[in-house]
N, C-alpha and C positions, 0 to 999 in steps of 0.2 A: 770162496767163489767171487770172481770179478764180475761186476755188473756194469755193462755198457748200455748207453742209450744213444741210438743213431737218429740224429735230427735231419729230416729231409724236407725239401720244398718241391711241390709239383705245380707251381704257378705257370710253367711253360705249357701245361696241358698234355704233355706226351708221356707222363708217368716216369720220366727219366730219373727224377730224384728217388722215387720209390724203388726203381730197378737197381740203382746204385746202393741204396740202403740194404736191400735184400741180398745183393751180391756181397757186400761187406759182412753181413751177418753170417752168411754161409762160409765165407773165407775164414773169418775169425774163429767161429765155433769149431770149424774143422781143424784149425791149427792149434787151438788151445782148449782142452777138455774142461779147464777150470774157468771158463768164461761163458757168459750168456749175454745176448744182445736183444734189447727191446727197441722197436721201431716207433718213432714219434713224428708225425707230420707237423710241420710249421708252415707259416705263410702269412701273407697280408690279411687274409680273411679268417685267420685263426688267432685267438688270444694267446700271446706268448705265455701267459700265466698257466695255461693248461699243461704245457711242457714242464714248467717248474714244479707244479703240484704232482705231476706224474712221476718225475724224478725223485721227489721227496718220498712219495708213497712207496716206490719200489726200491728205495735206498740205493740209488745209482751212485757209482763212484767215478765214472768217466763219461763225458759227453763227446760224441763223435759228430762233428759238424760237416755236412756236405754243402759246399758253397764257397763263395769268395768273401772279400772283406765286409761287404754289406751284411751278409748272414752272420758272420762272426761277431760283428758289431751288435746286431740285434740280440743275439743270444748272450753276449757279455752283459748287456744292459738288463736283460730279463733275469739272469742268474747271479747278478752281482752280490746278492746276500748269501749265496751258497758257494762261491768260487773258492773259498778257503779250503774246502774239502772235496773239490772236484778237479779232475784232470781233463784236459781238452785235447781231442784229436782232430786233425784237419784233413779232410779229403778234398783237395782243391777242385772247385767246380763252377766258379763264378767268372764274370767278365774280367775282373781285376783281382789278382791274388797277391797283393803286396806283402801281407803277413807271411803267407806260405813261402814266398820267394826269399824274404829276409831270413827265414829259418832254414832255408835249403830243403824244404819239403817238396819233393818232385810232383809234377802234374800227373804222372803216370799212376793209375789207380792202385795197382798191386804194389808198386814201390812205396807209395804213401801209406797203404794199409800195413805193409811190413814194418815200417817205422813205428806205427802205433803199437803193434804187437811186441816190438823189441823193448818197449817200456821206458826208454830213456826220456827224461823230461827236462825242460828248460823254463826258467822263470821269465815271463814276458810282461812288459808294462802295458797298461791301458789307462785311458783318461775318462773322467766323468765330466759331462757337460750339464750343469744344473743338477736337477734331481732325477731326471728321466732318461737321459741319453748318455751314450758312451762313445769313445773314439779308440780305434785300434790301429789306424794307419794314417789317414790324411784328412785335414780340413782345408777347404779352399774358399776364398772370398775374392770377389772381383772378376777379372776376365776369365779365369779358369772355371769358376763356379757358374758364371753366366753362359759360358760356352757349353758346358755339360748340360745345363738346364734346358738348352734349346735343341738338344738332340733327342729324337725319339728312339725307342727300342728298335723300331723297324729300320730306322736309318743306321743304327749301330750294326744290325745284322747284315744290311745290304752293302754298306760302304766301309765298315770296320773303322780303323783309326784315321782314315783319310777324312771322314766327315768331321772329326774333332779338329783336325788341322785347318780345314777350310773355314769352319765357323770361328775358330780362334783368330785367324787373320782378318775376317770380316769385322769382328768386334774390335780388334786392334786398331783398325783404321778409324773407328769412331772416337778413340782416345778417351773413353769414359774413365773417370777416376772417382774413388771413394774417400771421403774425409773421415779418418778414423782416429780414435783415442785408444791406445793399447798400453796395458801395464803388464809387464812380465816380471814376476816376483817384485823387486823394488825399483825396476827400471821402467821409465815411461817413454813412449814414442807417440808423437802426434803429427799428423800430416795427411796429404792426399796420396793415394796409391792406386795403381792399376791392378796389381796382383799381390795377393797374400796367400801363402801356403804354409800350413802347420803340419810338420811331419813327425812320425814316431818310428819310422823305419827308413832305410836307404832307398826304398822303392817308391815310385810315383807313377800311377797309371800303367803299371806293368813294366816300366823302365827300371831296371834293377839297380842302377848305380847313380841315381840322381844326386843324392847327398851322402857321400861315404862316411861322414862324421855322425850320422844318425843311426843309432843302434836300437834294436827292439827291447833292450834291457838296460839302457843307460840311465833311466829314471828322469829323462828330460824331454820336454817338448822342444822342437826345433822350428823356429819361426823365420820364414823368409819373406821380406817385404821389398817389393820392387815398385818404387814410386812412379817411374815412367819407363815404358818399354820402347826402346829404340831398335827397330827391326834390323837396321844396318849394323849396330853394335853387336846384336845377338850372333851374327855370323862369326865375329871375332871371339866371342865367348864360348863358342861350341867346343873347342878343345878342353877347356876346364869343365864344362858341363858333362862331357863324355867321360872325364876322369872322376866324376863325383865330387868336384871341388866347387860347387855352386856357392858355398859360403865364402869363397875367396874373390868373388866377382866385385869389382869396384862400385857398381851402382846399386848394390844390394845391402839392405840393413838386415843383419843376421843376429837373432836373439835366442837364447835358450833359458829355460826355467821350468819350475814345477807347478806354477800357478799363473794363469793368463786370463785377463779380462779384456774384451774387445767391445768397443762401443762406436756407434756412428756419432759424429759431431754435428750432423745435420738432421733435420726432421724428415728423414727418408727411409724407406724400407730397404734394408740390405740383407740379402739372404746368405745362407751358408750351405755348403755341401760337405757331408761327413762320410768318409768311406764310400763315396760314390752316390750317396742318396741325399735328397733334400733334408735339411735339419732346421733348427730354430733360426729365426731372424735375429739380428743384433738387437740388444746386447747379449753376449754370452760370457760365461765364466767356466774355465776348464781347470780341473785339479788332477794331478798325476797320482796314479795308484801304482807304485813301483813294484814290479814283478808280481802283480796281482793275478796273473794268469799262469797256470802250470800247463805247458803244452808239450805233447809228445813230439820230439824233434830229433834229428840225427845228432850224434855226439859231435861237439865242436872239435875241429882239427887245428 
């Protein structure tokens, strides 16, 4: 008997997460008589350890996560000691679904559910940040992180991506830079930067082809450092950006590795955002866990 646990979040207050969880349970148990689904609520007001202990007690073999990168991130961190014997299914439901997009998991509920039941899996990387946090998609420092931090959920719902673009250019005008010390494996970079993005997939902010060289299972962090953003030059760089060749831009330092340490060279608070949510301030250390997640995904063509 296959035992699934469906993890859902009702923080929006409209019970949408629970409705999707119940819908998947009905769909899956109807399609496969050899399968049972337990529903488990998660959220900011619920200790993640409750889900971990429930999964262990019920001897769950697959976690079905309803949500986007932020939810996948939290559950990866919570279940990191159990991931070797768990398979993960994704039902995209967040604001940003970079992981799902990189694995070609459709946003459509029934199509995504069908992929889970087909049973084909793919090994996917994740990273550990210190002892408590993980990363499955993106870390940003600098103008991208500051832009996202200044946008409220209400503004996101009202203006969509336009509010991000507006705030990005408002901060760009201020020309704020961060003085950083970065070590990637055995290579060191020191200097001032406006933008730093660490990628684990080719998708950023829902844009699917930002860095075509970044694969979800290549065992590498991909680090993009832009010391100074020239809005005039960005216009000329757009063709390469659209083709996913951001690593070929002349003004960018592009590093890859399996272990990264990032520190501020000044006595100032520098925040990070990981998979869309605030995370630790600098300094941070990231370590790659190659193919540490087994995720239900379409067969690669």
